[in-house]
ZAMARGU-4260 file (C-alpha; in steps of 0.2 Angstrom, whole numbers, plus 5000, padded with zeros to 4 digits):
<rodrens>
0) 4970/5082/4713 | 4985/5074/4722 | 4986/5057/4730 | 4993/5052/4747 | 5002/5036/4750
5) 4997/5035/4768 | 4987/5019/4773 | 4986/5013/4754 | 4991/4995/4748 | 5001/4993/4733
10) 4986/4990/4722 | 4977/5004/4730 | 4992/5016/4728 | 4993/5011/4709 | 4974/5014/4706
15) 4976/5031/4716 | 4990/5037/4706 | 4980/5033/4690 | 4967/5043/4698 | 4978/5058/4701
20) 4983/5059/4684 | 4965/5058/4678 | 4958/5069/4690 | 4970/5084/4690 | 4958/5093/4678
25) 4945/5092/4692 | 4929/5099/4684 | 4936/5112/4672 | 4940/5100/4658 | 4926/5089/4659
30) 4914/5087/4644 | 4899/5079/4652 | 4887/5091/4646 | 4892/5086/4628 | 4886/5069/4629
35) 4870/5065/4619 | 4854/5062/4630 | 4846/5045/4629 | 4829/5054/4626 | 4831/5067/4612
40) 4813/5073/4612 | 4812/5079/4630 | 4814/5097/4635 | 4816/5103/4652 | 4801/5111/4661
45) 4811/5127/4666 | 4829/5134/4663 | 4842/5125/4673 | 4832/5109/4676 | 4846/5099/4667
50) 4863/5102/4661 | 4868/5117/4672 | 4883/5126/4668 | 4899/5117/4671 | 4908/5123/4686
55) 4927/5127/4684 | 4935/5122/4701 | 4954/5122/4704 | 4952/5118/4722 | 4968/5108/4727
60) 4961/5091/4733 | 4971/5076/4741 | 4963/5059/4740 | 4968/5045/4752 | 4963/5028/4757
65) 4956/5027/4775 | 4953/5009/4773 | 4953/4995/4759 | 4946/4978/4759 | 4928/4981/4762
70) 4916/4969/4754 | 4902/4978/4743 | 4901/4993/4755 | 4885/5002/4754 | 4881/5015/4768
75) 4892/5023/4782 | 4889/5034/4797 | 4902/5044/4808 | 4903/5041/4826 | 4907/5054/4839
80) 4924/5047/4842 | 4929/5049/4823 | 4926/5031/4819 | 4914/5025/4806 | 4901/5012/4804
85) 4901/5004/4786 | 4888/4991/4780 | 4893/4978/4768 | 4879/4972/4757 | 4882/4954/4760
90) 4877/4957/4777 | 4891/4962/4788 | 4892/4979/4798 | 4910/4984/4801 | 4919/4998/4810
95) 4933/5009/4803 | 4944/5016/4817 | 4950/5034/4816 | 4967/5025/4815 | 4962/5016/4799
100) 4959/5000/4807 | 4945/4989/4801 | 4935/4978/4814 | 4929/4961/4812 | 4910/4960/4808
105) 4899/4966/4821 | 4888/4953/4829 | 4869/4954/4830 | 4865/4961/4813 | 4849/4954/4806
110) 4848/4941/4792 | 4847/4948/4775 | 4842/4943/4758 | 4859/4947/4749 | 4855/4944/4731
115) 4855/4957/4716 | 4853/4974/4724 | 4847/4967/4740 | 4857/4965/4757 | 4863/4975/4771
120) 4860/4994/4765 | 4860/5010/4775 | 4866/5013/4793 | 4863/5030/4802 | 4865/5035/4820
125) 4853/5043/4832 | 4857/5062/4836 | 4859/5057/4854 | 4871/5042/4849 | 4884/5048/4862
130) 4872/5043/4876 | 4860/5031/4869 | 4872/5022/4856 | 4856/5019/4846 | 4857/5017/4827
135) 4846/5011/4812 | 4849/4999/4799 | 4839/4996/4783 | 4840/4980/4773 | 4832/4967/4762
140) 4823/4956/4774 | 4820/4937/4767 | 4802/4931/4772 | 4790/4919/4765 | 4785/4923/4748
145) 4800/4934/4744 | 4808/4949/4753 | 4804/4967/4757 | 4814/4982/4763 | 4815/4983/4782
150) 4822/4995/4795 | 4828/4990/4812 | 4835/4999/4828 | 4847/4993/4840 | 4861/4999/4852
155) 4879/4997/4848 | 4888/4988/4862 | 4900/4999/4873 | 4915/4988/4866 | 4909/4991/4848
160) 4907/4972/4844 | 4890/4969/4845 | 4872/4976/4842 | 4861/4974/4857 | 4841/4974/4858
165) 4838/4974/4840 | 4820/4977/4834 | 4813/4978/4817 | 4802/4993/4817 | 4796/4994/4799
170) 4793/4982/4785 | 4788/4987/4767 | 4772/4981/4761 | 4768/4970/4750 | 4781/4957/4751
175) 4789/4953/4733 | 4800/4940/4726 | 4813/4951/4717 | 4830/4957/4719 | 4830/4975/4713
180) 4824/4992/4719 | 4824/4991/4738 | 4830/5009/4740 | 4835/5013/4754 | 4841/5028/4763
185) 4837/5033/4781 | 4836/5051/4785 | 4835/5056/4804 | 4823/5070/4805 | 4831/5077/4820
190) 4816/5076/4831 | 4816/5058/4835 | 4809/5051/4818 | 4817/5045/4802 | 4812/5046/4784
195) 4815/5029/4774 | 4816/5029/4755 | 4808/5014/4747 | 4810/5007/4729 | 4796/5001/4719
200) 4804/4984/4715 | 4807/4988/4696 | 4796/4975/4688 | 4781/4978/4677 | 4767/4978/4684
205) 4772/4979/4702 | 4782/4996/4700 | 4765/5004/4694 | 4759/5003/4712 | 4771/5018/4716
210) 4755/5027/4713 | 4744/5018/4724 | 4740/5023/4742 | 4738/5006/4750 | 4756/5000/4750
215) 4774/5007/4753 | 4781/5003/4736 | 4789/5018/4728 | 4785/5029/4743 | 4795/5039/4756
220) 4789/5035/4773 | 4790/5045/4790 | 4790/5035/4805 | 4795/5036/4824 | 4813/5031/4826
225) 4810/5021/4842 | 4793/5012/4838 | 4790/5013/4819 | 4773/5021/4822 | 4768/5035/4809
230) 4776/5051/4813 | 4765/5066/4819 | 4759/5077/4806 | 4760/5065/4791 | 4749/5070/4776
235) 4737/5056/4776 | 4740/5048/4759 | 4731/5031/4762 | 4743/5022/4774 | 4747/5034/4789
240) 4767/5032/4787 | 4766/5038/4769 | 4775/5055/4767 | 4776/5056/4748 | 4773/5044/4733
245) 4778/5041/4715 | 4797/5039/4717 | 4807/5025/4708 | 4823/5019/4718 | 4830/5032/4729
250) 4847/5028/4735 | 4851/5046/4741 | 4843/5057/4754 | 4848/5071/4766 | 4841/5086/4774
255) 4847/5104/4771 | 4851/5117/4784 | 4833/5121/4786 | 4828/5103/4789 | 4821/5101/4772
260) 4821/5084/4764 | 4830/5081/4748 | 4832/5065/4738 | 4840/5058/4722 | 4832/5043/4713
265) 4839/5032/4699 | 4829/5035/4682 | 4827/5022/4670 | 4838/5025/4654 | 4840/5043/4657
270) 4831/5054/4670 | 4840/5053/4687 | 4831/5066/4698 | 4834/5078/4711 | 4819/5081/4721
275) 4814/5093/4735 | 4801/5081/4745 | 4786/5089/4752 | 4772/5080/4762 | 4758/5074/4752
280) 4766/5076/4735 | 4766/5064/4720 | 4783/5063/4712 | 4776/5054/4696 | 4784/5038/4694
285) 4781/5029/4682 | 4768/5040/4674 | 4780/5053/4670 | 4799/5053/4668 | 4813/5061/4659
290) 4819/5044/4655 | 4814/5029/4644 | 4813/5010/4646 | 4829/5001/4644 | 4832/4997/4626
295) 4824/5013/4620 | 4805/5010/4621 | 4794/5025/4628 | 4790/5023/4645 | 4771/5021/4647
300) 4764/5036/4637 | 4782/5044/4636 | 4778/5060/4644 | 4787/5070/4657 | 4774/5081/4664
305) 4756/5079/4671 | 4745/5089/4681 | 4746/5085/4699 | 4763/5077/4698 | 4779/5086/4704
310) 4793/5091/4693 | 4811/5087/4698 | 4821/5101/4704 | 4835/5094/4692 | 4837/5079/4682
315) 4853/5070/4672 | 4851/5063/4655 | 4862/5053/4652 | 4861/5046/4670 | 4876/5048/4683
320) 4867/5033/4693 | 4866/5042/4710 | 4871/5033/4726 | 4871/5044/4741 | 4871/5063/4745
325) 4875/5076/4757 | 4875/5095/4758 | 4891/5102/4762 | 4893/5111/4778 | 4911/5109/4783
330) 4925/5122/4784 | 4938/5113/4774 | 4931/5117/4757 | 4923/5135/4760 | 4919/5137/4741
335) 4908/5121/4742 | 4897/5128/4756 | 4879/5124/4752 | 4883/5113/4738 | 4875/5096/4736
340) 4888/5082/4735 | 4882/5066/4726 | 4891/5049/4723 | 4890/5044/4705 | 4892/5026/4700
345) 4890/5027/4681 | 4898/5044/4682 | 4912/5036/4693 | 4914/5053/4701 | 4909/5065/4715
350) 4897/5076/4708 | 4894/5094/4716 | 4879/5104/4713 | 4878/5123/4717 | 4862/5130/4723
355) 4852/5146/4724 | 4835/5149/4729 | 4831/5130/4728 | 4837/5129/4710 | 4853/5121/4703
360) 4865/5134/4696 | 4881/5124/4693 | 4887/5106/4692 | 4905/5100/4694 | 4912/5081/4693
365) 4928/5076/4702 | 4933/5060/4694 | 4937/5045/4705 | 4938/5031/4691 | 4928/5020/4702
370) 4909/5018/4706 | 4905/5030/4722 | 4893/5020/4732 | 4890/5033/4746 | 4896/5051/4752
375) 4897/5059/4769 | 4903/5075/4776 | 4915/5071/4791 | 4915/5082/4807 | 4932/5089/4801
380) 4925/5095/4785 | 4933/5082/4774 | 4923/5071/4762 | 4922/5053/4764 | 4917/5041/4749
385) 4913/5023/4749 | 4919/5015/4733 | 4912/4998/4725 | 4931/4992/4725 | 4930/4991/4744
390) 4939/5007/4748 | 4934/5021/4760 | 4942/5036/4752 | 4945/5053/4760 | 4946/5070/4751
395) 4954/5083/4760 | 4960/5101/4755 | 4979/5100/4748
</rodrens>
């Protein structure tokens, strides 16, 4: 991997040069599969469910900084003109121009509960954005008694400086006074609806209600993107907006080329999970897990499988701390076609999974030496990364 000096400050350049030295090995020299697991007694349910073969990849990659100076960036979405909307967890929405310029905060963003893991979270644009200029934001909303994950829709003004006609269309229930596990990715379904991933708020005993059907904690909901009404065809799991249940803290979600929803959730100590989400299915949290409670105690009964609960397609132990994901469908990296790209915060890497027949066949890691907060595939086939340091990084083929 080589590093471009274009658009980088002195500090960013120094970090990037260090990255270039560290990342020249790409995936071929990594030893991540040699790390001991957090939970020794768990065995995968099927071959290839964890520790897939390490991919040797000598793809020449150039990394450059599109912009620096973002404050706790969390989510991003590309606009038709090549600019990008970026959320900052503290409550600001910014635009990164195609020329690398960084806008002032866009006006009209809803008030957020910015504490712990909460704040302004994801941003996604409608498929017809070019004509409608409609977008969605997810955020932790402060209310009496605590906060909850909420989703708003709005239109971006023609000059890009303000949101107009903002309306909150979804609020997670119940309200909880905490600062962890809000989720929350927004995944447009391409038919006017959106999937929203929702955390279970972390604490005992509130997290156990991820198994209940009368709330939206630890759930994935499917709603109309304009009104927030339950999407047609939902499975009827108690509340009509619920699409699937039993998830922990899903901060990665996307559709594959066929329109199938995939997510990746944070495990506890061990047990990050890649799941193929089917309507009406129960993904097990916190009854089953390939992780353990922080500090080493078994989680509930300490089991990883139970009848009626879905197995993850893949899991990591130790964790990568997944932050965002995308299926690669661009032309710039032809060998990556069909791979899942994942941001790793603990891994401090871009993680790539090769897939065949719905199963993981290999894993590569491309070190970034920073926590990767989100991943997106740009229209030109390059890969954009949001880094916790405040950089939007661009990976292109050298």
